[in-house]
N, C-alpha and C positions, 0 to 999 in steps of 0.2 A: 673016706667017708663022703657020701653023696651030699653036696651042699644044701639040697632042697629038703633033707631030712632034719636039718638044724631048725630050731624054733625061729619064727619070723623075726623076732626082736634081735636075735644074734646075727641073722643075715643082714638086717637093716643096719645094725651097729657096725658090722664089718664093712658094709658099703659106704656108710658115712665116713669111716676111718680112711678108706681108700680114696674117696672123693676129696677129703680134706688134704690128704697127701698130694693129690693132683693139684689142688688150688695152690698149696704152698710151694710146690716144686716147679710150677710153670710161671715164668715171668712174662708178662705181656710185652708185645713189641714196643720198642722205644718210639717216642714221637716222630723221630726221623724215619724210622721204618714204616710207620703208619702212613706216611705220605707216598709210599711206593705204589706203583700200579696194582690193580686188583689181582693180577696174575702171580703175585709174589708167592713163594713156596711156604711162608710161615702163616698164611691166612687161616689155616686150620690148626693152629698151635694148641688150642684147648681140646679140640676133637681128637687130635693125634695123642695127646696125653691121656685122655679118657680111654681111648682104644687100648693103650698100653696097660691099663689098670683093670679092665673089666673082662671077666670070663663069661661064658655062656652066651646068651642071645643078645647081650648088649645092655646099655643103660642110657638114661636120659638125664641130662644135667642142665639146669638153667640157673643163671646167676645174674645179678645186676647191682649197680651202684647208681643211686638216683638222688639228685638234688632237686627238690621241689621249689616252686616260686615262693613258697612260704618260708624257705630257709631250712626246712627239715631235710635231713639226710638219711638215706637207708642203704645199707649193704645187706644183701640177702642171697642165699643159694639153696638149692634143693636138688636132690638126685634120687633116682629110683631105678631099679633094674627093670628091664623089659619084662622079665618073667613075673616080677611082683605086680607090675601094672596090668598084665594080662590076667593075673589071678584075682584082681580086685573086681568088684561089682560096679561097673561103670554107671549103671542106672542110679546109683546113690548120688552121683554128682549132677544129675539132670537139673535139679532146682538151682544149684549154684551157677551152672552155665546159663540156664534159662533167665535168671535175673539180669544177665547182661544182654539179653536179646531184645531190648527195647531202646530206641534212639534217645528217648528222654532220660532213661536211666544212665546211659553212657554219658550224656551231656551233664547230668547231675554229678556223676563221679569225677568228670573233668573239672567242673566248678569247685567241688570240694578239694580236689588235689591242688587246685590253684589258690586255695585259701578262703573261698566263700564257704563259711562253716555253719552259720546259724540258720535256723529255719526261717527267720525273718528276712535275712539277706537272700536266701534261696527263693522265697516266695515273691520277692520283688522282681525276679527274672521271669518275664512273660513266656520265654521259651520253655520253661519248666511246667507250664500249665497252671490250672487253678490250684488253690490251696489244698483242696481235697485230692486232686490228682497228684500233687507234689507229695503229700503224706503217704499216699498209696505207694508211690515209687520208692520213697525213703524206707517204708516198711519192708518192701520186697528186698531191697538191697541190704538192710540190716539183718533180716531173716536168713539171707544167703551168706552172710559174713563179709560182704564187700564193704559195708559201712558199719560203724559202731556209733552209738550215741555217747559222746565223750562227757557231756553234761546235758542237763535239760535243754533241749532245743539246739544243741550243737552236735555236729557230725564230723567224723573223720574216717578216712580209709585206714584200717589197722596197718601198722608197720609191716607185718608179715604178709600183707596182701598187696602192697604197692607194686613190688616187682612182678609177682604172678599176674596181676591185672595188666601190666604193661606187656608181659609175655603173651598173654591171651590176645591182646589187641595187635601185637606184632604178628602173631600167627594168623589172625583174621585179615590183616592187611595183605598178607601173601607175599 
């Protein structure tokens, strides 16, 4: 049976199962192995495991474990097949990506991740602009899903957005 003739939800479910198998079957290098020079053969241990489990044109997997200065901890992973990504309408993601395209919004996200959570605390930071500008940027980030209003006047980066945000920033860093 041609895998692309299966409903999308079955294909995604199968991919998630394969990716979970990958994550549980691959053990990261020991701390001693991590101190080896960059030319070590196990540097692509996750990539090699993904290649062994993916058919077709490939897949993208990103995962992270993050401890924030606030004491919050996030473990997160996401995977998608290349075929599914190319089948999606990328223009639907423009607003989400555009919200990150302003230096003040990036600084705002950094401050919130560091624990500055209330509008009052954020407005005290002159680098974030006037109160009106601050609320404009907060609204843009909330509408794009990068921030949520946890309570009146308090903001947080949703847990399922912490690792993706850091992945986007890592990609932008190059």
